[in-house]
N, C-alpha and C positions, 0 to 999 in steps of 0.2 A: 591561408590558415595552415595548410600543410607544411609550408616552408618554416613557419614560426614554431611548429610543434617540435619539442625536444623533451629531454628528461626533466627539464626545468619548467615545463608547461603541461603538466598532466592534470586534466580537469575531470572531475567526477560530477555527474548529475544525480540528483536524489529526488524521489517523490514517494508519496504514500498512496495506499488504497484502503478504504474501509473505515474512515473516521465516522461516517454517519450511521452505519447500520446498527441494529439492536442486538446483533449476535456476532460472536466470533472475534478473533484477534484483529488488530490493525497491522497491516503489512507495510513495509517500506523496502525500496530497492535503491541500490547505488550502481551506476554504470560508468565505466571509462570507455568511450568509443575509440576505435582506431581510425585516425584521420586518413589513413591510406586505404581504408576499406569502408567507404560510406555506405549507409543503409538507406535505400529508397523507401519512402512512404512513412517515415517516422512522424508521429503526430500525437497530440494528447489522446490518451487511451480512451477517454470518454466519447470521442467523436468517431472512433474506429468501430467497424463491425467486429463481432466476436471472432469470426473466421480470420479476419485481417490481423487482429491482435494475436491470435494463436500462431499464425505463420510468422509474424514479426518476432514473437517471443522466442521461437526456435532460432531465427537468424541472429538475433541480438546475442543469445548465449553462445553461438558459434563464432561470431565475428568480433565481438567486443574484446578489448584488451583485458578487461577485468569486470566482473559483475558480482553482486552479492544481494541476496534477499533475506530479510529478517522480519521479525514480528514482535509485538508486545501482546501479551496474553489478555484474556478477558479479566483475569484477576488483577493484572497490572493496570488495566484501564479503570476498573472500579476503585482501585486503591489510589492511583495517582491523578486521575481525570484523563479525558481523552487527548487533550493537547499534549500533556507531559508524556503520556504513553506513546503518542505518535512521534514525538521528538526522540524518545528512547529507541524506538524501532529504527528511526533514521540513523541515529548514532551507531547502533549495532550493524546496520547495513554498511555504513562507511568503514567501520572497523573490520568488517568481514572481507573487504577487498584485498586481493593478494598483491596489488600494487598500491602504494600509498600515494594519493593524489597531492598535488601542490596546492590545488584550490578545489573547493566544493561549491557547486551551485545548487541551491535547494528551492524547490517550488514552494511558493507561499510567502508569508511575511515574518516567519519565525525560524530561528536557527537552533539546531541541536548543539549540545556541547561537543566541540571537536578540537583536535590538536593541531589542525591546519587552518589557514584562512578560508573563510566561507562567506557566501553572499546569498541572501534571500531574494528571489525573483518572483514577483506576483505574476500569475499566469505563465510561469516558466515552462510548464509542460507544453505550451503552444509556441514558445519562443526559442527554446534551447533544445537541440536534438538529444543531448545526453539525458536531459530531464524527461523528454518524451519517451526515450527508451526505458528509463527507470519506471515511469508511470505504467508502461505496458507490462513490464515484468511483475510489478507489484499487483496490478489488477488481475492478470491471468493467474498468478499463483494463488491469490485469494479466492478467485472464482472456482478454481480446482478444489479448494478446501470446502467451499459451499456445496459442491456436487457430492463430495464425500459425506458431508453432514446429512444430505438428503438420504443417502444409503443407510446411515445410522439412525436417522429420525424420519422415517417415511411419512409420518403425519404432517411434517412440515415441508413445504415446497422450497427448500433453500436453493435448489437448482434453478428455480424461476426468479424468486425475489432477492436472492443473494443476501438475505438477512436484513434488507432495508425495511423500513416501517410502512410497507404497502398495506392496502386494505386486506389483502389475502393473508399476509403475515400476522397482522393484528387480530384477524378472525381466528387464525390458528392458535395464537397465544391465549385468546379468550376461551377457545374450546378445549385445548389440551393442556393449558398451563405453560409455565416457562421452563426452560431447560437449563442445565448447568452451563451451557455455552451462551446463554443470554446475559447481556450486560445489566447488572442489577442497579446501576446508577442511571440507567436510561429509562424513560417512560415508554410503554405503560408498565414495564416490569417493576420499576421503583414504586409506583402507586399500588400495584397488586401486593407487593411485599408489605407495604405500610398497612394495607387493609387487613392482611393476614395477622399482623401483629397488633391490630386494633388501634392503630395510631390515627 
């Protein structure tokens, strides 16, 4: 692979974090790895421990030829739907790379609108190292935001449930109501809004 790598074979991996949660933006990252500086331990961020993700996050940023992290806001999620918002975040991440890739490999089965050739790879985060690296950057960046949310909204344990629809999070919404950072098109917030409006 190293011998094949040239300016004509620059590949970026892309992945997202935060499609499923009830709160906060969806994040995406794009990474162009340096074939001359392989990173040991890259894997799908979901199977790595938090400490392993955090250490790889630092290494990826130091070693990758180029990386970019982007997001789509809660407002964009509610306006566009979560799939389109995710694709928008991915597009922004690729556009944020300071090296333009010749090809983009995206985790999943849908592609964002891009100006270069791209390929969707199901379970790509466990098959392609650049996608694994992107999944780690997106996940760690989003988790950092969730910790910040807990500081701003101490009634909500965002540092624990990360905005996902856990029993704890649902109980918090029931007790304290929903916040500006909650996705209004996601239940139970959607149902609560309809109730408030008498629908």
